[in-house]
TORKOL-4160 file (C-alpha; in steps of 0.2 Angstrom, whole numbers, padded with zeros to 4 digits, m for minus):
113
<pt num="1" X="m0160" Y="0587" Z="m0319"/>
<pt num="2" X="m0152" Y="0584" Z="m0335"/>
<pt num="3" X="m0155" Y="0601" Z="m0342"/>
<pt num="4" X="m0148" Y="0609" Z="m0326"/>
<pt num="5" X="m0132" Y="0599" Z="m0329"/>
<pt num="6" X="m0131" Y="0603" Z="m0347"/>
<pt num="7" X="m0133" Y="0622" Z="m0343"/>
<pt num="8" X="m0120" Y="0621" Z="m0330"/>
<pt num="9" X="m0108" Y="0613" Z="m0342"/>
<pt num="10" X="m0112" Y="0626" Z="m0355"/>
<pt num="11" X="m0109" Y="0640" Z="m0342"/>
<pt num="12" X="m0092" Y="0632" Z="m0337"/>
<pt num="13" X="m0087" Y="0631" Z="m0355"/>
<pt num="14" X="m0092" Y="0649" Z="m0358"/>
<pt num="15" X="m0083" Y="0655" Z="m0343"/>
<pt num="16" X="m0067" Y="0647" Z="m0350"/>
<pt num="17" X="m0069" Y="0652" Z="m0368"/>
<pt num="18" X="m0074" Y="0671" Z="m0366"/>
<pt num="19" X="m0058" Y="0676" Z="m0357"/>
<pt num="20" X="m0047" Y="0666" Z="m0369"/>
<pt num="21" X="m0057" Y="0675" Z="m0383"/>
<pt num="22" X="m0054" Y="0692" Z="m0376"/>
<pt num="23" X="m0035" Y="0688" Z="m0374"/>
<pt num="24" X="m0034" Y="0682" Z="m0392"/>
<pt num="25" X="m0043" Y="0698" Z="m0398"/>
<pt num="26" X="m0031" Y="0709" Z="m0388"/>
<pt num="27" X="m0016" Y="0699" Z="m0394"/>
<pt num="28" X="m0022" Y="0702" Z="m0412"/>
<pt num="29" X="m0024" Y="0720" Z="m0409"/>
<pt num="30" X="m0007" Y="0722" Z="m0402"/>
<pt num="31" X="0001" Y="0713" Z="m0416"/>
<pt num="32" X="m0008" Y="0724" Z="m0428"/>
<pt num="33" X="m0001" Y="0739" Z="m0419"/>
<pt num="34" X="0017" Y="0732" Z="m0419"/>
<pt num="35" X="0015" Y="0729" Z="m0438"/>
<pt num="36" X="0010" Y="0747" Z="m0440"/>
<pt num="37" X="0025" Y="0753" Z="m0430"/>
<pt num="38" X="0036" Y="0742" Z="m0441"/>
<pt num="39" X="0029" Y="0750" Z="m0457"/>
<pt num="40" X="0030" Y="0767" Z="m0449"/>
<pt num="41" X="0048" Y="0765" Z="m0445"/>
<pt num="42" X="0052" Y="0758" Z="m0462"/>
<pt num="43" X="0043" Y="0773" Z="m0470"/>
<pt num="44" X="0052" Y="0785" Z="m0459"/>
<pt num="45" X="0069" Y="0778" Z="m0464"/>
<pt num="46" X="0065" Y="0778" Z="m0482"/>
<pt num="47" X="0059" Y="0796" Z="m0481"/>
<pt num="48" X="0075" Y="0801" Z="m0472"/>
<pt num="49" X="0086" Y="0793" Z="m0484"/>
<pt num="50" X="0077" Y="0802" Z="m0499"/>
<pt num="51" X="0078" Y="0818" Z="m0490"/>
<pt num="52" X="0096" Y="0816" Z="m0485"/>
<pt num="53" X="0092" Y="0818" Z="m0467"/>
<pt num="54" X="0104" Y="0813" Z="m0453"/>
<pt num="55" X="0099" Y="0803" Z="m0438"/>
<pt num="56" X="0090" Y="0815" Z="m0425"/>
<pt num="57" X="0081" Y="0825" Z="m0438"/>
<pt num="58" X="0063" Y="0828" Z="m0432"/>
<pt num="59" X="0047" Y="0823" Z="m0442"/>
<pt num="60" X="0032" Y="0834" Z="m0439"/>
<pt num="61" X="0019" Y="0821" Z="m0441"/>
<pt num="62" X="0015" Y="0805" Z="m0450"/>
<pt num="63" X="0007" Y="0814" Z="m0465"/>
<pt num="64" X="0023" Y="0817" Z="m0473"/>
<pt num="65" X="0026" Y="0799" Z="m0473"/>
<pt num="66" X="0009" Y="0794" Z="m0481"/>
<pt num="67" X="0017" Y="0791" Z="m0499"/>
<pt num="68" X="0027" Y="0777" Z="m0491"/>
<pt num="69" X="0012" Y="0768" Z="m0484"/>
<pt num="70" X="0003" Y="0755" Z="m0493"/>
<pt num="71" X="m0014" Y="0763" Z="m0496"/>
<pt num="72" X="m0008" Y="0780" Z="m0491"/>
<pt num="73" X="m0010" Y="0778" Z="m0472"/>
<pt num="74" X="m0009" Y="0767" Z="m0457"/>
<pt num="75" X="m0024" Y="0758" Z="m0452"/>
<pt num="76" X="m0029" Y="0761" Z="m0434"/>
<pt num="77" X="m0034" Y="0747" Z="m0423"/>
<pt num="78" X="m0041" Y="0757" Z="m0407"/>
<pt num="79" X="m0039" Y="0775" Z="m0413"/>
<pt num="80" X="m0022" Y="0776" Z="m0407"/>
<pt num="81" X="m0010" Y="0790" Z="m0412"/>
<pt num="82" X="0007" Y="0786" Z="m0420"/>
<pt num="83" X="0021" Y="0797" Z="m0415"/>
<pt num="84" X="0036" Y="0795" Z="m0428"/>
<pt num="85" X="0049" Y="0802" Z="m0416"/>
<pt num="86" X="0066" Y="0808" Z="m0424"/>
<pt num="87" X="0075" Y="0799" Z="m0437"/>
<pt num="88" X="0085" Y="0785" Z="m0429"/>
<pt num="89" X="0074" Y="0782" Z="m0415"/>
<pt num="90" X="0059" Y="0770" Z="m0415"/>
<pt num="91" X="0041" Y="0776" Z="m0417"/>
<pt num="92" X="0028" Y="0774" Z="m0403"/>
<pt num="93" X="0009" Y="0771" Z="m0403"/>
<pt num="94" X="m0001" Y="0781" Z="m0390"/>
<pt num="95" X="m0017" Y="0772" Z="m0384"/>
<pt num="96" X="m0032" Y="0783" Z="m0382"/>
<pt num="97" X="m0038" Y="0788" Z="m0365"/>
<pt num="98" X="m0052" Y="0776" Z="m0364"/>
<pt num="99" X="m0043" Y="0760" Z="m0371"/>
<pt num="100" X="m0031" Y="0748" Z="m0363"/>
<pt num="101" X="m0023" Y="0733" Z="m0372"/>
<pt num="102" X="m0015" Y="0718" Z="m0362"/>
<pt num="103" X="m0002" Y="0726" Z="m0351"/>
<pt num="104" X="m0004" Y="0743" Z="m0358"/>
<pt num="105" X="m0016" Y="0754" Z="m0349"/>
<pt num="106" X="m0026" Y="0769" Z="m0355"/>
<pt num="107" X="m0016" Y="0782" Z="m0363"/>
<pt num="108" X="0000" Y="0771" Z="m0363"/>
<pt num="109" X="0014" Y="0772" Z="m0376"/>
<pt num="110" X="0017" Y="0756" Z="m0385"/>
<pt num="111" X="0035" Y="0755" Z="m0391"/>
<pt num="112" X="0040" Y="0748" Z="m0407"/>
<pt num="113" X="0046" Y="0730" Z="m0406"/>
């Protein structure tokens, strides 16, 4: 009887802990993506300033910004794609088709904070 009660208590604790762990993991991933977006935006502005580009100038892809990233590149969290967008507009992270993150569904765009 005691073992059954112990197992029930452990099961109850696991039922409470697992969703909280999943939510904490997703929050950490989302915060890492937000941090990457901030870094991307800063690099984009630095690049545009050095190139004397006006707001609205387009950026082909993030590879031209690699010299402005620490370590030479952004570190993906869920294999997301970073879209720099034109100068003066915030960048966006696009989730892959098979991954969702908190309120962002598969394939959703995560805007810069």
